[in-house]
Backbone as CSV, one residue per row, in Angstrom:
resi,resn,N_x,N_y,N_z,CA_x,CA_y,CA_z,C_x,C_y,C_z
1,MET,-46.212,26.206,-2.535,-45.382,25.871,-1.419,-46.448,27.422,-0.365
2,ARG,-46.788,28.724,-1.083,-48.220,29.694,-0.943,-48.774,29.429,-0.291
3,GLU,-49.630,28.244,-1.044,-51.184,27.992,-0.774,-50.978,27.189,0.546
4,ALA,-49.976,26.239,0.855,-49.886,25.264,1.908,-49.735,25.783,2.955
5,LYS,-48.898,27.097,2.393,-48.885,27.661,4.146,-50.263,28.415,4.624
6,GLU,-50.791,29.158,3.444,-52.181,29.383,3.678,-53.042,28.981,4.484
7,GLU,-53.263,27.126,4.064,-54.477,26.791,4.168,-53.452,25.896,5.927
8,SER,-54.030,26.141,6.785,-53.483,25.633,8.094,-53.621,24.221,8.288
9,GLY,-54.951,23.530,8.078,-55.003,22.021,7.889,-54.357,20.856,7.252
10,VAL,-53.640,20.565,7.610,-52.903,19.493,6.821,-53.941,18.656,5.626
11,ILE,-54.625,18.067,6.162,-55.447,16.970,5.126,-56.174,18.411,3.797
12,THR,-56.672,19.088,4.214,-56.964,20.261,3.227,-55.557,20.603,2.526
13,ALA,-55.049,20.687,2.627,-53.823,21.186,2.283,-53.309,20.452,1.376
14,CYS,-53.264,18.526,1.773,-52.683,17.490,1.153,-53.778,17.130,0.169
15,LEU,-55.112,17.607,-0.054,-56.275,16.892,-1.002,-56.196,18.104,-1.831
16,TRP,-55.327,19.137,-2.047,-56.409,20.420,-2.927,-56.018,19.259,-3.941
17,GLU,-56.747,19.831,-4.629,-56.673,19.596,-6.303,-55.767,19.186,-7.160
18,GLY,-55.236,18.343,-8.028,-53.742,18.444,-8.508,-52.671,18.581,-8.030
19,ARG,-52.678,18.551,-6.216,-51.799,18.393,-5.635,-50.789,17.290,-5.522
20,GLN,-51.550,16.101,-5.666,-50.851,14.587,-5.403,-50.163,14.481,-6.817
21,GLU,-50.958,14.976,-7.835,-49.778,14.805,-9.034,-48.886,16.013,-9.217
22,LEU,-48.732,16.486,-8.888,-47.438,18.367,-8.901,-46.730,17.172,-7.996
23,LEU,-47.108,16.791,-7.150,-45.668,16.161,-6.248,-45.280,14.926,-6.632
24,TYR,-45.940,13.968,-7.243,-45.261,12.882,-8.113,-44.611,13.297,-9.035
25,ASN,-45.095,14.313,-9.817,-44.169,14.554,-10.502,-42.922,15.430,-10.402
26,PHE,-42.651,16.187,-9.475,-41.645,16.855,-8.555,-40.486,15.577,-8.151
27,TYR,-41.270,14.350,-7.953,-40.592,13.372,-7.078,-39.822,12.536,-8.077
28,LYS,-41.048,12.727,-9.555,-40.116,11.953,-10.441,-38.627,12.722,-11.537
29,GLU,-38.830,13.756,-10.878,-37.896,14.665,-11.598,-36.832,14.976,-11.020
30,ILE,-37.154,14.703,-9.667,-36.076,14.781,-8.692,-34.933,13.099,-9.064
31,GLU,-36.344,12.317,-9.071,-35.335,11.182,-9.231,-34.376,11.413,-10.536
32,LEU,-35.010,11.790,-11.864,-34.448,11.949,-12.864,-32.441,12.448,-12.709
33,CYS,-33.201,14.125,-11.619,-31.810,14.623,-11.495,-30.673,13.699,-10.572
34,GLU,-31.288,13.108,-9.717,-30.533,12.040,-9.195,-29.541,11.143,-10.005
35,LYS,-30.476,10.515,-10.741,-29.981,9.651,-11.781,-28.817,10.029,-12.534
36,ALA,-28.955,11.378,-13.245,-28.313,12.048,-13.753,-26.740,12.212,-13.353
37,LEU,-27.068,12.801,-12.023,-26.248,13.252,-11.038,-25.106,12.151,-10.457
38,ASN,-25.365,10.848,-10.631,-24.903,9.533,-10.445,-23.873,9.460,-11.334
39,GLU,-24.576,9.286,-12.410,-24.231,9.014,-13.873,-22.490,9.916,-13.813
40,TYR,-22.671,11.070,-13.580,-22.340,11.992,-13.868,-20.794,11.747,-12.859
41,LEU,-20.884,11.706,-11.796,-20.225,11.594,-10.371,-19.602,9.934,-10.837
42,GLU,-20.157,8.840,-11.677,-19.525,7.753,-11.690,-18.566,7.874,-12.861
43,GLN,-18.488,8.961,-13.698,-18.050,9.102,-14.849,-16.546,9.773,-14.198
44,LYS,-16.331,10.596,-13.589,-15.333,11.232,-12.681,-14.704,10.257,-11.884
45,LYS,-15.369,9.274,-11.309,-14.799,8.068,-10.191,-13.861,6.964,-11.120
46,LYS,-14.370,6.360,-12.296,-13.466,5.953,-13.542,-12.449,6.678,-13.844
47,ILE,-12.484,8.197,-14.015,-11.051,8.340,-14.433,-10.412,8.245,-13.256
48,PHE,-10.344,8.892,-11.726,-10.035,9.322,-11.119,-10.412,8.489,-9.691
49,ALA,-9.955,6.681,-9.547,-10.369,5.700,-8.894,-10.963,6.588,-7.500
50,ARG,-9.404,7.218,-6.842,-9.963,7.334,-5.509,-10.714,8.147,-5.294
51,PHE,-11.307,8.944,-6.320,-12.674,9.937,-5.559,-13.603,8.699,-5.066
52,TYR,-13.642,7.338,-5.130,-14.878,6.588,-4.269,-14.351,6.370,-2.847
53,PHE,-13.373,7.185,-2.652,-12.857,7.331,-1.618,-13.775,8.401,-0.297
54,VAL,-14.509,9.260,-1.364,-14.562,9.980,-0.425,-16.186,9.875,-0.788
55,SER,-17.659,10.770,0.191,-18.791,11.364,0.123,-18.983,12.054,-1.915
56,ASN,-20.662,11.548,-1.690,-20.430,12.230,-3.128,-20.895,13.914,-3.090
57,GLN,-21.058,14.163,-1.928,-20.919,15.545,-1.323,-19.458,16.134,-1.359
58,ALA,-18.929,15.714,-0.721,-17.721,15.996,-1.006,-16.659,15.976,-2.501
59,LEU,-17.522,15.212,-2.717,-16.481,14.869,-4.190,-17.539,15.863,-5.262
60,LEU,-18.819,16.666,-5.086,-19.434,17.491,-6.004,-18.967,19.196,-5.258
61,ASP,-18.223,19.017,-4.345,-17.196,20.170,-4.134,-15.913,20.410,-4.392
62,ILE,-15.261,18.806,-4.693,-13.993,18.977,-5.019,-14.595,19.742,-6.529
63,LEU,-15.850,19.079,-7.327,-15.090,19.119,-9.088,-16.114,20.416,-9.426
64,SER,-16.147,21.295,-8.215,-17.382,22.363,-8.036,-16.086,23.539,-8.223
65,ASN,-14.906,23.141,-7.571,-13.573,24.152,-6.987,-12.833,23.294,-7.648
66,GLY,-12.793,22.845,-8.705,-11.750,21.803,-9.456,-10.477,23.467,-9.853
67,ASN,-11.122,24.681,-10.705,-9.935,25.467,-10.559,-9.277,26.259,-9.731
68,ASN,-10.116,25.817,-8.460,-9.355,26.315,-7.417,-8.267,25.325,-6.330
69,PRO,-7.066,24.416,-7.244,-6.206,23.769,-6.406,-5.928,23.762,-4.817
70,GLU,-5.709,24.835,-4.059,-5.874,25.119,-2.883,-7.111,24.437,-1.840
71,LYS,-8.324,24.768,-2.741,-9.633,23.988,-1.558,-9.604,22.407,-2.212
72,VAL,-9.514,21.601,-3.852,-9.320,21.007,-3.839,-8.136,20.335,-2.518
73,ASP,-7.290,20.842,-2.466,-6.171,20.662,-0.885,-6.726,19.565,0.107
74,ASP,-7.856,20.472,0.380,-8.528,19.825,1.504,-8.833,18.417,1.678
75,TYR,-9.198,18.071,0.359,-9.308,16.386,0.328,-8.641,15.881,0.216
76,LEU,-7.287,15.974,-0.184,-6.581,15.303,-0.601,-6.309,14.110,0.073
77,GLY,-6.221,14.351,1.955,-6.251,13.585,2.596,-7.130,12.655,3.076
78,ASP,-8.236,12.648,2.051,-8.916,11.268,2.317,-9.070,10.786,0.665
79,CYS,-8.387,11.188,-0.251,-8.320,9.991,-1.448,-6.362,9.685,-1.396
80,PHE,-5.626,9.928,-0.565,-4.731,9.613,-0.576,-4.585,8.725,1.183
81,ASP,-3.771,7.767,1.513,-3.507,7.381,2.640,-2.736,7.992,3.431
82,GLY,-1.459,8.100,2.775,-0.517,9.035,3.064,0.366,10.543,3.043
83,MET,-0.856,11.113,2.076,-0.780,12.594,1.964,-1.640,13.152,2.469
84,LYS,-1.058,14.587,3.006,-2.343,15.289,3.720,-2.726,16.260,2.702
85,CYS,-1.574,16.684,2.466,-1.745,18.182,1.767,-0.616,18.640,0.573
86,LEU,-0.492,19.450,0.230,0.601,20.116,-0.785,1.329,21.334,-0.797
87,ALA,2.322,21.537,-0.995,3.268,22.507,-0.442,3.222,23.291,-1.755
88,PHE,2.334,24.649,-1.780,1.696,25.987,-2.614,2.752,26.296,-2.975
89,ILE,3.438,26.958,-4.235,4.497,27.947,-4.563,3.342,29.067,-4.261
90,LYS,3.848,29.757,-3.225,3.018,31.254,-3.496,4.413,32.040,-2.981
91,GLY,3.266,33.948,-3.025,4.294,34.668,-3.021,3.987,35.635,-3.969
92,PRO,5.088,36.643,-4.048,4.496,38.359,-4.694,4.708,37.948,-6.130
93,GLY,3.743,37.965,-6.680,3.436,38.098,-8.543,2.737,36.862,-9.129
94,ILE,2.296,36.131,-7.901,1.781,34.640,-8.156,0.633,34.279,-7.630
95,PRO,0.052,34.277,-8.571,-2.024,34.690,-8.192,-2.538,33.888,-7.726
96,TYR,-3.846,34.516,-6.943,-4.513,32.944,-6.226,-5.410,32.769,-7.205
97,PRO,-5.512,31.635,-7.306,-5.191,30.275,-6.352,-3.861,29.827,-6.794
98,SER,-2.967,29.675,-6.319,-1.699,29.136,-6.639,-1.956,27.475,-7.385
99,LYS,-1.911,27.237,-8.457,-1.869,25.968,-9.204,-0.459,25.280,-9.357
100,ARG,0.384,25.412,-8.559,2.091,25.346,-8.887,2.840,24.651,-7.124
101,ALA,3.239,23.023,-7.100,3.245,22.888,-6.092,4.823,22.610,-6.149
102,LYS,5.599,22.403,-4.740,7.042,22.263,-4.630,7.550,20.875,-3.986
103,GLY,6.123,20.460,-3.365,5.911,19.219,-2.749,4.932,18.774,-1.653
104,MET,4.992,17.826,-1.471,3.605,17.444,-0.189,3.915,17.286,0.885
105,TRP,3.552,17.020,1.957,3.175,16.923,3.736,2.379,15.583,3.843
106,SER,3.059,14.849,4.487,2.386,13.474,4.735,1.703,13.448,5.970
107,LYS,0.657,13.088,6.517,-0.392,13.011,7.896,0.805,13.180,8.933
108,GLU,1.969,12.510,9.080,3.107,12.336,9.820,3.730,14.439,9.790
109,ASP,3.260,15.024,9.058,4.542,16.113,9.036,5.765,15.485,8.541
110,GLU,5.752,15.040,7.649,7.015,14.958,6.463,6.972,15.333,5.748
111,PHE,7.940,16.389,5.033,7.784,16.810,3.925,8.568,16.402,2.922
112,VAL,8.015,15.962,1.711,8.689,15.043,0.649,8.993,16.422,-0.721
113,PRO,10.151,16.664,-1.319,9.828,18.399,-1.836,9.897,17.031,-3.447
114,PHE,9.692,17.732,-4.310,9.362,17.265,-5.972,10.748,17.587,-6.688
115,SER,11.145,17.165,-7.589,11.821,17.021,-8.054,12.165,17.950,-9.031
116,ALA,10.970,18.341,-9.395,10.207,19.688,-10.220,9.039,20.189,-9.739
117,GLU,8.767,21.551,-10.034,7.305,21.886,-9.649,6.143,21.359,-10.437
118,PHE,5.364,21.177,-9.731,4.043,20.659,-10.147,3.196,21.317,-10.486
119,LEU,2.440,21.652,-11.487,1.102,22.786,-12.348,0.334,21.801,-12.409
120,MET,-0.544,22.683,-11.973,-2.524,21.658,-12.324,-2.628,23.019,-12.884
121,THR,-3.689,21.936,-13.853,-4.597,22.809,-14.801,-5.350,21.416,-15.432
122,GLY,-6.104,22.389,-15.857,-7.115,21.118,-17.021,-8.598,20.924,-15.663
123,ALA,-8.972,19.591,-15.857,-10.032,19.197,-15.362,-9.610,18.654,-14.132
124,VAL,-10.208,18.708,-12.797,-9.477,18.509,-11.339,-9.289,16.492,-11.388
125,GLU,-10.310,16.074,-12.027,-9.531,14.867,-12.261,-8.795,13.821,-13.081
126,ASN,-8.195,14.659,-13.806,-7.117,14.665,-14.770,-5.675,15.339,-13.872
127,TYR,-6.003,16.107,-13.472,-4.814,16.443,-12.833,-3.969,15.865,-11.470
128,LEU,-5.350,15.327,-10.832,-5.235,14.802,-9.691,-4.546,13.102,-10.241
129,CYS,-4.864,12.704,-11.090,-4.012,11.473,-11.811,-2.950,11.810,-12.360
130,ASP,-2.291,12.941,-12.507,-1.150,13.324,-12.745,-0.638,13.581,-11.290
131,LEU,-0.965,14.022,-10.425,-0.614,13.899,-9.412,-0.006,12.729,-8.858
132,GLU,-0.831,11.939,-8.810,-0.710,10.089,-8.561,0.721,9.863,-8.872
133,ARG,0.701,10.370,-10.132,2.185,9.882,-10.980,3.004,10.275,-10.706
134,CYS,2.819,11.896,-10.296,4.062,12.484,-9.888,4.387,11.879,-8.126
135,MET,3.909,11.595,-7.432,3.800,10.738,-6.402,4.683,10.058,-5.826
136,GLN,4.648,9.053,-7.293,5.136,7.883,-7.625,6.552,8.038,-8.118
137,THR,6.897,8.796,-8.745,7.836,9.171,-9.419,8.837,9.543,-8.461
138,ASN,8.337,10.620,-7.341,9.600,11.108,-6.638,9.636,10.163,-6.165
139,LEU,8.871,9.375,-5.084,9.219,8.441,-4.136,10.072,8.072,-4.620
140,ARG,9.814,6.881,-5.548,11.018,5.941,-6.713,12.164,6.694,-6.754
141,ASP,12.223,7.906,-7.530,13.696,8.443,-7.251,14.566,8.281,-6.076
142,GLN,13.503,8.782,-4.679,14.346,9.018,-3.570,14.475,7.858,-3.016
143,LEU,13.711,6.724,-3.270,14.603,5.466,-3.062,15.535,5.275,-3.796
144,GLU,15.520,5.247,-4.730,17.080,5.035,-5.581,18.205,5.644,-5.310
145,VAL,17.894,7.133,-4.595,19.095,7.462,-4.274,19.558,6.811,-2.341
146,ALA,18.168,6.925,-2.049,18.294,6.043,-0.423,19.156,5.115,-0.727
147,LYS,18.585,3.893,-1.588,19.527,2.529,-2.045,21.013,2.853,-1.929
148,THR,20.855,3.659,-2.955,22.319,4.398,-3.303,23.266,4.432,-2.026
149,THR,23.041,5.604,-1.226,23.365,6.223,-0.247,23.557,4.766,0.913
150,ALA,22.524,3.788,1.220,22.760,3.085,1.941,23.991,2.141,1.827
151,ASP,24.379,1.883,1.116,25.363,0.617,0.430,26.069,1.186,1.001
152,ASN,26.621,2.567,1.459,28.151,2.951,1.838,28.116,3.368,3.457
153,TRP,27.024,2.379,4.381,26.373,3.063,5.447,27.834,2.614,6.441
154,GLU,28.401,1.392,6.222,29.815,0.816,6.601,31.123,1.266,6.413
155,ILE,30.830,2.440,5.607,32.351,2.857,4.943,32.331,4.346,5.006
156,SER,31.175,4.888,5.512,31.129,6.169,5.692,30.766,6.350,6.778
157,ASP,30.676,8.347,7.304,30.581,8.045,8.248,28.747,8.499,9.008
158,ARG,28.174,8.586,7.662,26.664,8.615,7.857,26.075,7.040,8.318
159,LYS,26.048,6.956,9.253,25.394,5.284,9.585,23.641,5.482,9.345
160,ARG,23.654,4.297,9.440,22.256,3.693,9.276,21.602,4.702,10.122
161,HIS,21.646,4.930,11.548,20.867,5.507,12.406,20.815,7.079,11.974
162,GLU,22.018,7.501,11.626,21.932,8.775,11.255,21.449,9.407,9.438
163,TRP,21.572,8.377,8.707,21.031,7.846,7.260,19.881,8.403,7.232
164,LEU,18.858,7.856,8.378,17.395,8.111,8.503,16.326,8.708,8.820
165,GLU,17.663,9.949,8.438,17.038,11.396,8.895,16.993,12.462,7.739
166,ASP,17.311,11.338,7.234,17.593,11.823,5.344,16.291,11.496,4.292
167,TYR,15.502,10.878,4.724,14.461,10.285,3.922,12.808,10.284,4.898
168,CYS,12.025,10.171,3.908,10.945,10.284,4.607,10.889,8.323,5.217
169,ALA,9.479,8.361,6.462,9.806,7.136,6.660,9.417,6.067,6.440
170,GLN,8.376,5.966,5.314,8.019,4.439,4.330,9.293,4.498,3.401
171,ILE,10.192,5.344,2.790,11.406,5.131,1.760,12.399,4.436,2.335
172,ALA,13.121,5.230,4.182,13.826,4.863,4.700,13.642,3.077,5.137
173,LEU,12.271,2.864,5.634,12.144,1.732,5.927,12.358,0.241,4.756
174,LEU,12.065,0.969,3.538,11.611,0.177,2.245,13.543,-0.056,2.186
175,ALA,13.959,0.825,2.157,15.687,0.852,1.697,16.062,0.056,2.789
176,THR,15.947,-0.074,3.681,16.299,-0.539,4.980,16.413,-2.461,4.400
177,GLN,14.377,-2.694,4.298,14.205,-3.674,3.422,15.277,-4.431,2.934
178,VAL,15.195,-3.716,1.782,16.046,-3.954,1.153,17.637,-4.641,1.023
179,MET,18.124,-3.154,1.838,19.476,-3.605,2.088,19.784,-5.153,2.820
180,TRP,18.635,-4.882,3.842,18.827,-6.269,4.925,18.592,-7.315,4.296
181,THR,18.250,-7.461,2.536,17.334,-9.166,2.200,19.359,-9.285,1.502
182,GLU,19.847,-8.358,1.119,20.960,-8.471,0.343,21.653,-8.820,0.653
183,GLU,21.827,-8.306,2.241,23.281,-8.690,3.283,22.568,-9.877,3.685
184,THR,21.460,-10.210,3.874,21.312,-11.593,4.537,21.588,-12.478,3.367
185,VAL,21.344,-12.375,2.200,21.389,-13.046,1.064,22.864,-13.471,0.424
186,ARG,23.912,-12.340,1.141,25.320,-12.470,0.569,26.339,-13.753,1.654
187,ALA,25.478,-13.227,3.198,25.776,-13.607,3.964,26.156,-15.824,4.152
188,PHE,24.171,-15.803,3.343,24.022,-17.440,3.065,25.309,-17.838,2.244
189,ASP,25.090,-16.768,0.925,26.564,-17.132,-0.451,27.732,-17.877,0.338
190,GLU,28.321,-16.793,1.383,29.504,-16.832,2.075,29.374,-18.100,2.901
191,LEU,28.146,-18.698,3.198,28.522,-19.598,4.354,28.323,-20.479,3.271
192,ASP,27.918,-20.968,2.287,27.537,-21.941,1.477,29.614,-21.325,0.779
193,GLY,30.305,-20.506,0.751,31.008,-20.546,0.074,32.231,-21.357,1.003
194,GLY,31.877,-21.224,2.125,32.953,-22.334,3.253,33.101,-21.077,4.216
195,SER,32.557,-19.937,4.539,33.008,-19.093,5.573,31.925,-19.450,6.878
196,GLU,32.599,-19.847,8.169,31.507,-20.762,8.573,31.145,-19.495,9.712
197,THR,31.936,-18.180,9.810,31.425,-16.838,10.395,30.439,-16.608,10.068
198,ALA,30.190,-16.184,8.636,29.810,-15.376,7.609,28.100,-15.018,8.456
199,MET,27.197,-15.804,9.294,26.070,-15.853,9.260,25.776,-14.997,10.647
200,LYS,27.348,-15.765,11.592,27.328,-14.762,12.889,28.376,-13.605,12.506
201,GLU,28.479,-13.198,11.968,28.917,-11.849,11.793,28.085,-10.726,11.362
202,HIS,26.910,-11.432,10.445,25.619,-10.788,9.945,24.935,-10.439,11.001
203,GLY,24.827,-11.217,12.062,23.757,-10.913,12.791,24.181,-9.817,13.981
204,ILE,25.636,-10.275,14.300,26.520,-9.237,15.121,26.567,-7.685,14.688
205,GLN,26.363,-7.416,13.162,26.351,-6.117,12.344,24.717,-5.543,12.889
206,ILE,23.941,-6.635,12.278,22.867,-6.354,12.888,22.008,-5.901,13.937
207,VAL,22.422,-6.801,15.004,22.313,-6.352,16.722,22.818,-4.615,16.626
208,GLY,23.890,-4.502,16.402,24.504,-3.250,16.133,24.066,-2.310,16.093
209,ARG,23.668,-2.162,14.978,22.191,-1.181,14.544,20.890,-1.432,14.759
210,ILE,20.629,-1.785,15.763,19.265,-2.068,16.540,20.104,-1.497,17.686
211,LYS,21.209,-1.536,18.389,21.429,-0.730,19.386,21.538,0.442,19.074
212,ASP,22.196,1.070,17.836,22.384,2.525,17.713,21.104,3.284,17.670
213,LEU,20.227,2.482,16.958,18.462,2.886,17.283,17.880,3.154,18.333
214,VAL,18.257,2.171,19.336,17.654,1.875,20.897,18.774,3.647,21.659
215,ASN,19.910,3.817,21.274,20.060,4.712,21.519,20.187,5.926,21.421
216,CYS,19.119,5.936,20.053,18.505,7.275,19.239,17.533,7.346,20.357
217,VAL,16.282,6.748,20.356,14.949,6.916,20.890,15.670,7.142,22.174
218,ARG,16.551,6.893,23.254,16.619,6.972,24.225,17.201,8.432,25.028
219,ARG,17.369,9.454,23.648,17.048,10.943,24.053,16.311,11.563,23.233
220,PRO,16.770,13.354,23.337,15.191,13.907,22.889,15.443,13.782,21.436
221,LEU,14.268,13.485,20.651,14.103,13.872,19.333,12.685,14.827,18.742
222,SER,13.337,15.530,17.772,12.377,16.112,17.315,11.467,16.088,16.713
């Protein structure tokens, strides 16, 4: 490169003895490096398949900062469709970077707490696999609680439109769909059993719940 800088003529610089072979060898070495790099990244993607959703440049940044979960946190939104970031446990006596999380934030700024703190150690692709399982486990547990409390919509003071505020949107929606299915099947069974008004009463109940939601969105909401 110093010789090329000193030679102002492009043709002369390119025709320098041995330069073509030198540049060709550089090119072949770069190809080998790129091939080895792609094979390395492919191995990581096979372990944590969501790495396929990020660019190779971003993946290199993730892998190079694997021991710093707070930097890896910047890319979680690219790996997970719903998660924006983690809520790290920070404070006096906790070294930086924090490797413990107490919950997760969605891209709609909903917070979902973990039942137990999540610890990030080892290779980044491995603890991200653990994070995926942690997310699934916590959402499943919340769904079980949501379904249990939903069974009491009509017998407690916590009606459906108030109950919704206790859970993140997807869990509330899924539990509501489960309840609707169970109640509709029950109405069909009652109809088959001779109750001629079963479906009509079920429809009135559903319309009443929708009206409650309409009244909620007509007033200021946080």
